[in-house]
C-alpha atoms as a printed R data frame, in Angstrom:
   type eleno elety resid chain resno       x      y       z
1  ATOM     1    CA   MET     A     1 -25.425 80.600 115.334
2  ATOM     2    CA   ASP     A     2 -26.890 79.363 118.608
3  ATOM     3    CA   LEU     A     3 -29.031 82.208 119.923
4  ATOM     4    CA   GLY     A     4 -32.350 80.370 120.105
5  ATOM     5    CA   THR     A     5 -32.558 78.653 123.466
6  ATOM     6    CA   ALA     A     6 -35.869 77.298 124.738
7  ATOM     7    CA   GLU     A     7 -36.323 80.290 127.018
8  ATOM     8    CA   GLU     A     8 -35.416 82.789 124.301
9  ATOM     9    CA   ALA     A     9 -37.781 81.117 121.850
10 ATOM    10    CA   SER     A    10 -40.616 81.321 124.366
11 ATOM    11    CA   ARG     A    11 -40.117 85.052 124.838
12 ATOM    12    CA   CYS     A    12 -39.301 86.019 121.253
13 ATOM    13    CA   PRO     A    13 -40.574 83.451 118.715
14 ATOM    14    CA   VAL     A    14 -40.514 86.040 115.939
15 ATOM    15    CA   LEU     A    15 -36.831 86.735 116.527
16 ATOM    16    CA   VAL     A    16 -36.104 83.007 116.339
17 ATOM    17    CA   LEU     A    17 -37.912 82.782 113.007
18 ATOM    18    CA   ILE     A    18 -35.940 85.739 111.634
19 ATOM    19    CA   VAL     A    19 -32.625 84.335 112.826
20 ATOM    20    CA   GLY     A    20 -33.501 80.919 111.431
21 ATOM    21    CA   SER     A    21 -34.390 82.370 108.037
22 ATOM    22    CA   ALA     A    22 -31.239 84.489 107.978
23 ATOM    23    CA   ALA     A    23 -29.134 81.436 108.828
24 ATOM    24    CA   LYS     A    24 -30.588 79.608 105.827
25 ATOM    25    CA   TYR     A    25 -29.731 82.521 103.516
26 ATOM    26    CA   TRP     A    26 -26.197 82.739 104.889
27 ATOM    27    CA   GLY     A    27 -25.849 78.953 104.795
28 ATOM    28    CA   GLY     A    28 -24.553 79.028 108.330
29 ATOM    29    CA   ASP     A    29 -25.119 76.737 111.280
């Protein structure tokens, strides 16, 4: 899971938080 680049994070911080939380639940990278 490598969707959160610096540019992406700047435009969509909420999405990054969601993806990060989901990754923790799934136990993925």
